Structure formats: structure tokens, C-alpha cells
C-alpha positions in Angstrom: -3.5 -20.3 27.7 -0.9 -18.3 25.8 -1.9 -16.1 22.9 0.3 -15.0 20.1 -0.2 -11.3 20.9 1.9 -11.8 24.0 4.7 -13.4 22.0 5.1 -11.1 19.0 8.8 -10.2 18.9 9.6 -6.7 17.7 13.0 -7.6 16.3 14.4 -4.6 14.6 16.0 -6.0 11.5 17.0 -4.0 8.4 15.9 -7.0 6.4 12.3 -6.7 7.6 11.6 -3.4 5.8 11.5 -2.1 2.3 14.0 0.7 1.7 14.6 3.2 -1.1 16.1 2.0 -4.3 19.7 3.2 -4.0 23.1 1.7 -3.8 22.7 1.6 0.0 20.4 -1.4 -0.5 23.6 -3.4 -1.4 25.6 -2.1 1.5 25.9 -3.8 4.9 25.5 -1.8 8.1 28.0 -3.2 10.6 25.7 -2.1 13.5 22.6 -3.9 12.3 21.7 -7.6 11.7 21.2 -8.8 8.2 19.3 -11.7 6.7 22.6 -13.5 6.3 23.5 -13.2 10.0 20.0 -13.6 11.5 18.3 -16.7 10.2 20.3 -19.4 12.0 18.1 -21.1 14.7 14.6 -22.3 15.5 14.2 -19.2 17.8 15.1 -17.0 14.8 12.4 -18.7 12.7 9.8 -18.1 15.3 10.9 -14.5 15.9 10.7 -13.8 12.2 7.3 -15.3 11.9 6.0 -13.3 14.9 7.2 -10.1 13.1 5.1 -11.1 10.2 2.0 -11.2 12.5 3.1 -7.8 13.8 2.1 -6.1 10.6 -1.5 -6.9 11.4 -1.6 -4.6 14.4 -0.2 -1.3 13.0 -2.2 1.7 12.0 -2.5 1.1 8.3 -3.6 -2.5 9.1 -6.1 -3.6 11.7 -5.1 -1.2 14.4 -7.3 1.4 12.7 -7.4 2.0 8.9 -8.1 -1.4 7.5 -11.4 -1.7 9.4 -12.3 1.8 8.2 -11.4 1.1 4.5 -13.5 -2.1 4.7 -16.4 -0.6 6.5 -17.1 2.9 5.4 -17.9 2.2 1.7 -20.7 -0.1 2.6 -24.4 1.1 2.7 -24.5 0.1 6.4 -21.8 2.7 7.3 -21.4 6.4 6.9 -18.7 9.0 7.9 -19.0 12.6 8.8 -15.4 12.8 10.0 -13.6 16.2 9.8 -10.6 14.2 8.5 -10.9 13.8 4.7 -8.9 10.6 4.8 -11.9 9.0 6.5 -14.8 11.3 5.3 -13.9 10.7 1.6 -13.8 6.8 1.8 -17.5 6.3 1.7 -17.9 9.1 -0.9 -15.4 7.4 -3.3 -13.6 10.7 -3.3 -10.1 9.8 -2.2 -7.4 11.3 -4.4 -3.7 10.7 -5.2 -2.5 14.0 -3.6 -2.9 12.7 -0.1 -2.3 9.0 0.6 -3.2 9.2 4.3 -5.1 6.1 5.4 -5.2 4.0 2.2 -1.5 4.6 1.5 -0.6 3.5 5.1 -2.6 0.3 4.5 -0.8 -0.3 1.2 2.5 0.0 3.0 1.5 -2.1 6.0 0.5 -5.0 3.7 3.7 -4.9 1.8 5.7 -4.7 5.1 3.9 -7.9 6.1 4.6 -9.6 2.8 8.3 -8.7 3.0 8.4 -10.3 6.5 6.6 -13.4 5.2 8.9 -13.6 2.3 11.9 -13.7 4.6 10.4 -16.6 6.5 9.6 -18.5 3.4 13.0 -17.9 1.9 15.1 -18.6 5.0 13.3 -21.0 7.3 13.6 -24.0 5.0 17.4 -23.9 5.4 17.3 -23.9 9.2 17.9 -27.1 11.1 15.0 -27.5 13.4 12.0 -29.7 14.3 10.3 -30.7 11.0 6.7 -30.3 12.3 7.4 -26.9 13.8 9.0 -25.8 10.5 5.9 -26.9 8.6 3.7 -24.9 10.9 5.9 -21.8 10.6 5.9 -22.0 6.8 2.1 -22.6 6.8 1.5 -19.5 8.9 3.8 -17.5 6.6 1.9 -18.6 3.5 -1.4 -17.8 5.2 -0.3 -14.3 6.3 1.1 -13.5 2.9 -2.1 -14.7 1.3 -4.1 -12.4 3.7 -1.9 -9.4 2.9 -2.1 -10.1 -0.8 -5.9 -10.6 -0.4 -6.3 -7.0 0.9 -4.0 -5.5 -1.7 -5.8 -7.2 -4.7 -9.2 -6.5 -3.2 -8.5 -2.9 -2.4 -6.2 -1.8 -5.3 -6.6 -4.3 -8.1 -3.4 -4.4 -10.1 -0.5 -4.6 -7.7 3.0 -6.0 -7.5 3.3 -9.6 -6.3 6.8 -10.0 -4.7 7.3 -13.6 -3.5 10.9 -13.4 -2.4 12.6 -10.9 -0.2 14.5 -8.1 -1.8 18.2 -8.8 -1.4 19.7 -6.3 -3.8 18.8 -3.3 -5.9 18.7 -5.6 -8.9 15.6 -7.4 -7.4 13.9 -4.3 -6.1 11.4 -3.5 -8.9 8.5 -6.0 -9.2 6.2 -5.4 -12.1 2.6 -4.6 -11.8 0.5 -7.7 -12.2 -3.1 -8.2 -13.5 -5.9 -8.5 -11.0 -6.4 -12.1 -12.1 -2.8 -13.0 -11.4 -3.1 -11.3 -8.0 -6.1 -13.6 -7.1 -4.1 -16.6 -8.3 -1.3 -15.7 -5.9 -3.8 -15.3 -3.1 -5.3 -18.7 -3.9 -1.8 -20.2 -4.2 -0.7 -19.0 -0.7 -3.9 -20.2 1.0 -3.7 -23.6 -0.8 -0.1 -24.0 0.3 -0.9 -23.2 3.9 -3.7 -25.8 4.4 -1.6 -29.0 4.6 1.0 -27.3 6.7 -1.2 -25.9 9.4 -2.8 -27.7 12.4 -6.5 -27.6 13.3 -5.4 -26.0 16.6 -2.3 -25.4 18.6 -3.5 -27.1 21.8 -1.8 -30.4 21.0 1.3 -29.2 19.1 4.6 -30.3 20.5 6.9 -27.2 20.5 7.3 -23.6 21.6 4.0 -22.7 19.9 2.0 -25.2 21.9 -1.2 -23.6 23.3 -0.6 -20.3 21.5 -4.1 -19.3 20.5 -4.4 -16.8 17.7 -2.0 -18.3 15.2 -3.4 -19.2 11.8 -5.0 -22.7 11.6 -6.1 -25.1 8.9 -9.6 -23.9 9.3 -8.6 -20.3 8.7 -6.7 -21.2 5.5 -9.6 -23.2 4.2 -12.0 -20.4 5.1 -10.0 -17.8 3.3 -9.3 -20.0 0.3 -13.1 -20.5 0.0 -13.7 -16.8 0.3 -11.1 -16.1 -2.4 -12.8 -18.6 -4.7 -16.2 -17.1 -3.9 -15.0 -13.6 -4.8 -13.9 -15.1 -8.1 -17.3 -16.9 -8.7 -15.9 -20.4 -8.4 -18.9 -21.4 -6.3 -18.3 -25.2 -6.4 -14.7 -24.8 -5.3 -15.6 -22.3 -2.6 -18.4 -24.6 -1.3 -15.9 -27.5 -1.0 -13.7 -25.4 1.2 -16.5 -24.1 3.4 -17.8 -27.7 3.8 -14.3 -28.8 4.8 -14.2 -26.1 7.5 -17.6 -27.4 8.9 -16.4 -31.0 8.7 -13.4 -30.2 11.0 -16.0 -30.2 13.8 -14.2 -27.6 15.9 -16.4 -24.5 15.2 -19.8 -23.5 16.3 -21.9 -20.4 16.8 -21.7 -18.7 20.2 -25.0 -18.7 22.0 -24.6 -15.0 22.7 -24.0 -13.0 19.5 -22.3 -10.1 21.4 -19.5 -12.5 22.7 -17.9 -12.0 19.2 -17.2 -8.3 19.7 -16.0 -7.9 23.3 -12.6 -8.2 25.0 -14.0 -11.2 27.0 -14.7 -14.4 25.1 -12.1 -13.8 22.5 -10.8 -16.7 20.4 -14.0 -18.5 21.0 -15.7 -21.4 19.3 -17.0 -19.2 16.5 -13.7 -17.6 15.7 -12.0 -18.7 12.5 -9.3 -16.1 12.6 -8.9 -12.9 14.6 -6.2 -10.2 15.1 -4.9 -10.2 18.6 -5.0 -7.0 20.6 -4.3 -6.5 24.3 -4.2 -3.7 26.8 -1.7 -5.7 28.8 1.0 -6.8 26.3 3.9 -4.6 25.3 4.3 -0.9 26.1 1.9 2.0 26.1 2.8 3.8 22.9 0.6 3.5 19.9 1.9 1.4 16.9 1.5 3.9 14.2 4.0 2.2 11.9 7.7 2.2 11.0 10.4 0.5 12.8 8.9 -1.1 15.9 10.2 -0.4 19.4 9.8 -2.0 22.8 7.5 0.9 23.9 4.8 0.0 21.4 1.6 -1.5 22.8 -0.6 -4.1 21.2 -3.8 -2.0 21.4 -6.4 -1.1 18.7 -7.5 2.5 17.9 -10.7 1.2 16.2 -12.8 1.9 19.2 -12.0 5.6 19.6 -12.3 6.1 15.8 -15.8 4.5 15.6 -17.0 5.6 19.1 -20.2 7.5 19.9 -20.2 11.3 20.3 -18.7 12.4 23.6 -16.9 9.1 24.1 -14.5 9.1 21.0 -14.1 10.7 17.7 -17.3 9.5 16.0 -15.5 9.3 12.6 -17.7 6.3 11.6 -21.4 5.7 12.2 -24.0 3.2 11.0 -26.6 4.3 8.5 -30.2 4.6 9.4 -31.1 2.2 6.6 -29.0 -0.4 8.5 -31.0 0.2 11.7 -34.2 0.0 9.8 -33.2 -3.3 8.3 -33.1 -4.8 11.8 -36.7 -3.8 12.3 -38.1 -5.6 9.3 -38.6 -9.0 10.9 -39.6 -9.8 14.5 -38.2 -12.7 16.5 -40.4 -15.7 17.3 -41.5 -14.0 20.5 -42.3 -10.7 18.8 -39.2 -8.7 19.8 -36.6 -6.8 17.7 -33.7 -8.7 16.3 -31.3 -8.9 19.3 -28.2 -8.4 17.0 -29.1 -4.7 16.8 -28.4 -4.2 20.5 -24.8 -5.6 20.0 -24.3 -3.4 16.9 -25.9 0.0 17.2 -26.5 2.5 20.0 -29.8 4.4 19.4 -32.4 6.2 21.6 -34.6 3.4 22.8 -36.0 3.1 26.4 -33.3 2.2 28.8 -30.4 2.3 26.3 -27.1 2.8 28.1 -23.6 3.6 26.9 -20.4 3.9 28.9 -22.5 3.7 32.1 -24.9 6.5 31.1 -28.4 6.6 29.7 -28.4 7.5 26.1 -31.3 9.9 26.7 -29.4 11.7 29.5 -26.1 12.0 27.6 -27.7 13.7 24.5 -30.7 15.3 26.1 -29.4 18.8 25.4 -28.4 18.0 21.8 -31.4 17.0 19.6 -29.2 16.0 16.7 -27.3 13.5 18.7 -30.4 12.4 20.6 -31.9 11.4 17.3 -28.7 10.0 15.8 -27.2 6.5 16.0 -23.7 5.3 16.8 -21.5 2.2 16.6 -21.7 -0.2 19.5 -19.9 -3.3 18.0 -16.2 -3.4 19.0 -16.7 -0.6 21.5 -15.9 -0.7 25.2 -19.1 0.9 26.3 -19.8 -1.8 28.9 -16.5 -1.7 30.6 -14.8 1.7 30.2 -15.8 5.4 30.8 -14.8 6.4 27.3 -12.3 5.6 24.5 -10.0 8.6 24.8 -7.0 6.7 26.0 -6.9 5.2 22.4 -6.2 1.8 24.0 -8.7 -0.9 23.1 -7.8 -4.5 23.7 -10.7 -6.0 21.7 -9.6 -8.5 19.1 -10.7 -7.9 15.5 -12.6 -11.0 14.3 -11.7 -11.3 10.6 -13.7 -14.4 9.9 -16.4 -16.1 12.0 -18.2 -19.4 11.6 -21.4 -17.6 10.8 -19.7 -16.3 7.7 -18.7 -19.8 6.7 -22.4 -20.9 7.0 -23.8 -18.0 5.0 -21.1 -18.2 2.3 -21.8 -21.9 2.0 -25.5 -21.2 1.7 -24.7 -18.7 -1.1 -22.6 -21.2 -2.9 -25.4 -23.8 -2.7 -27.9 -21.2 -4.1 -25.5 -20.2 -7.0 -25.0 -23.9 -8.0 -28.7 -24.6 -8.3 -29.2 -26.0 -4.8 -31.5 -23.3 -3.4 -33.6 -25.6 -1.2 -30.4 -27.0 0.4 -29.3 -23.5 1.4 -32.1 -23.0 4.0 -30.7 -25.0 6.9 -27.4 -23.2 6.9 -29.0 -19.8 6.9 -31.4 -21.0 9.6 -28.5 -21.8 12.0 -27.6 -18.1 11.9 -31.2 -17.0 12.2 -31.9 -19.4 15.1 -29.2 -17.8 17.2 -31.0 -14.5 16.6 -34.3 -16.2 17.6 -35.8 -15.5 14.1 -38.6 -17.7 12.6 -37.8 -20.7 10.5 -37.1 -19.3 7.0 -38.3 -22.4 5.3 -41.7 -21.8 6.8 -41.7 -18.0 6.6 -40.4 -17.8 3.0 -40.7 -21.3 1.4 -39.8 -22.2 -2.1 -37.7 -19.1 -2.9 -36.2 -18.8 -6.4 -32.5 -18.4 -6.9 -32.9 -14.7 -7.4 -35.1 -14.3 -4.3 -32.6 -16.3 -2.2 -29.8 -13.9 -3.4 -31.8 -11.0 -2.1 -32.6 -12.8 1.1 -28.9 -13.6 1.7 -28.1 -10.0 1.1 -30.5 -9.1 3.9 -29.2 -11.9 6.2 -25.6 -10.9 5.7 -26.2 -7.3 6.5 -27.9 -8.1 9.8 -25.2 -10.6 10.8 -22.1 -8.6 9.7 -23.1 -5.0 10.0 -19.9 -3.0 11.0 -17.7 -5.9 10.3 -16.3 -4.8 6.9 -18.1 -7.3 4.7 -20.9 -5.3 3.2 -19.1 -3.4 0.4 -17.2 -6.4 -0.7 -20.5 -8.3 -0.9 -22.4 -5.7 -2.9 -19.4 -5.3 -5.3 -19.1 -9.0 -6.0 -22.8 -9.4 -6.4 -22.7 -6.9 -9.2 -24.8 -4.2 -7.6 -22.5 -1.4 -8.7 -23.2 -2.3 -12.3 -26.9 -2.9 -11.9 -28.8 0.5 -12.3 -31.7 -0.7 -10.1 -29.4 -1.9 -7.3 -27.2 1.2 -7.5 -30.3 3.3 -7.2 -31.2 1.3 -4.1 -27.7 1.9 -2.6 -28.1 5.6 -3.2 -31.4 5.6 -1.4 -30.0 3.6 1.5 -26.7 5.6 1.7 -26.4 9.0 -0.1 -22.6 8.6 -0.1 -23.2 6.4 -3.2 -24.4 9.4 -5.1 -20.7 10.3 -5.8 -19.8 6.7 -6.8 -18.3 6.4 -10.4 -17.2 3.2 -12.1 -13.6 2.4 -11.2 -13.9 3.9 -7.8 -14.6 0.5 -6.3 -10.8 0.4 -6.1 -8.7 2.7 -4.0 -6.0 4.7 -5.8 -2.5 3.3 -5.9 -0.3 5.6 -3.8 1.4 8.1 -6.1 4.8 7.2 -4.6 4.4 3.7 -6.0 3.6 5.1 -9.5 6.6 7.5 -9.3 9.1 5.0 -8.0 8.2 1.8 -9.8 8.7 1.9 -13.5 5.7 0.9 -15.6 3.1 1.1 -12.8 -0.2 2.7 -13.9 -2.8 4.3 -11.8 -6.3 2.8 -11.5 -8.8 4.4 -13.9 -10.8 7.5 -12.8 -7.9 8.7 -10.6 
């Protein structure tokens, strides 16, 4: 079946990009299409929407830096990269002098928002199939909500443009409060839900069968996550329950199927970013005006790859590995999720067609070290040095819906009811019945158990730091001490550094913008 990654249109439109605030913003380039001349047909609407998806697969976004920005600050991940843009993420030491990485992400999200705004501003006026129009608008709301989600989550107080900039008079958008930012995220996901289909297999239009487009379940899941992040546990629970009630998602029998190029867009996938080694050209999509030579590949694999097979800029922590060893499976084995997540020196361990013990036998430091396995091509390629991974980035899985729902139940005084939803995830890992192993947990005990369960299920998937921040661990001296013990990078954490710095160019160019505290 067709996937959206093969249908993204790199239409180079001046109207798809932010430009400097000068009089040129009001001038028309006779050699370039404008919004006024482009948005005419159904095909234009689809092309514009596809461009909005395109912002998911550039360097600042999910091609490379968004996974790093999400992952490296967690206590399950560390970085010894020689590049300070990566090394300093986990040490909470990024500064305003060099916006590499976090600044590229900031720009990528606003590029995506600008594209979504064009769709939302212009598509309503196009004469076209009404159902298709609704699906297009629903996807634009979802994508804008996702881009805003990252901006608010990463940077706190940001601008919230909801219309495309048409003249210099509209260029400056004031800095909003974090609360208003979350309201905008919630508004977009809420607007998307009634407009989106459960799947595209039965749609009647040019998007029929295009797996990878945003669905009703994705919008519900992200609305629930937004509410959860803002401690509306009852509201979040209702959304997670609605996702479950759709009856279209289930856990894959093989946990590893969620992180390889095969079995993409599977029954567990709520939403994933589409990458491919076959679509597009061979150049890497670093950002800027897209060209036909750009590929649709990810650079995550080479960035996170084991020593000798990639750059090894990102590695798991030993505390994460040790967490997998705490509880045995029902037949006395190690939690099988560790083998899909971490490379380590165990008997028979292989990576990229070689024995771990052979690859590192002459280097004791590496022989006794651990490396990322999740999202790597170690079973299918010789190494990652071509920079071209086709593995889709799974942003939300059904397992996350189950565990977030269990958390909401626990937080609303329904701790006993949380057990079965946690157990669905544990059963896939062949772990014992939690209701038998740890019956009658208190609400506080269940919180700690969920922290353990989520680390094992989502290690290296960018959830951990968001979790510990929203749980209040950074403000709890005992929990912060635990984090420092588990990951020494937390020794340099200081309050306020849970947010990234706002790029200095934004402060300089947008009147009234203030930098986040401690920067």
C-alpha cells in the first residue's frame, strides 16, 4: 500500500518559508509562485499538506536532532560526543552563543507551523471534495498541534502564530505564556479529531491507502498526552480510553518489530514519521529550501550507532541496563526488551554481522561499554556510515496509550484498576502477573512502579525526561539525588534548565521576547 513518505511533494514556494522582516516581504517575485497564485485546486491542497509533513523529516526535526533533544536528557541516555551541540544536551549546558541543534529544531517546528497555517488559511476556499477537504484540514491541525507541542515542551514561552504571514505588518507574533501554548496544542488536537478518519484504507480520494497520514487515533492519543502533561488526568484518561475503544490497535507479539525497517506502520503504531531509503534522491535533508535531490532518510542511526559502526554520539546509561536485570521473566530469563534496546557484551551478542566480543576484543573500554541497538540497522547493514537509515520513527505506540491510561487511573484514585493495563505490556515481555507479584500497591508505590515499567518499555524512545519532569522529580531532592546517582549528567542540572534556550536570533529579532531563566 502507498505510504505518505512516497508522496511528499517538495514544492518550492516562497510562501512556505519564514523570511526576514524587511520590505521585501511585501514584494512579489515574478519568478516564484505566491500564496495568491498557488492555492487553486484539490491537487494544490494535497501538495501543500504534504509539504507540512515534510518538516518532520529534516535535520532539526526527526531526521536527527529531535530524537537527540528528547532522549539525551533522560537518565536512560548519556552522551560523550565530541560535538558540544550533543554533548551538552544531557549536561543541561547548552548556551545561547551556539544554537546548533536546538536552534535547528526551533526553526524546523516553525517551518512546519507556517506550512500548516497556509493549509488552514487557504484550503477552506478551494472547491473540492468535502470529505477530502476535512481530512486535509484535520491533518494540518494535527501537525500544527504536534509542532506546537514540541515548541512548548522544549522552550516554554513561545510565539503562537495561527495564520500565515502575508505582510511585514503581521510578521511579529508576541511571546505567549506556557499555559497559552498548551491551550493552543490542545485546541489543535481537539479540532483534528472529528475531521480525521480512523484509517485511510477506506477513504475515497487520492489519499486512499496512504499509510502514515495522521488519524483520529493519533489526534486522540496526542490530546490525551497533552492533558496528561498538564495533570488533567480524567480528561486524558477519556482520550486514551477512546483510542482503545477504536478497536484498531494492539501490541505486536514481537517487541522488536516496533524499531526496524520491516513491520513499519504496524498494529501498535499510533503515529510514526515516515523514512525511506528508496523514496526521493540521495542527498541528506539538512534543511532550508527543499530540492528534488533530497532523500527521505534518517540520520538517527549513524548518530546513535555503536563504536566502529557510526558516530556513537548517544549511548544508554548503565543504570538503564541494570533496570532490565531487576526482574526475571516467568521462565527465569532476562527481560527480552533489553535485546531490542541495548548492545552489551553477553555470550553470543552480535552487531552488524559480527560478535560483540570480537569487534571490541582489543579495546577493553568498548568491550565493557554498552551501545544503542533500538532504531539501528545492525541486523541488515554492514554499518551506518552512509547516513541513510530508512527506519520510521515511532512517535507514539499503543503500549504508551496503555501505560498512560494506567497512570491516569492511578492518579484518579483507581489504583487497582490500573493493573490490567500495565500487565498487557508486561505480558508481551513475558513478565509475571504484577497483581500477584506486587498486589495491593498504594498510589505512591504504583507511581514508582509505573516509572520502572515506562523506562523498560520506552528506553531510547525520547519519553524518559518528559516523564521525570512532569512527575516532579526535578523538584524533589530525593528523586533528583537518585537521578544524579543513575546518570551523573544530572549533577550539572539547575532549575530552569529543563527548558532549552530560545535561540538568540529570536530574542534579537522579535521585540519583547525574553530568554528563559538561567540562560
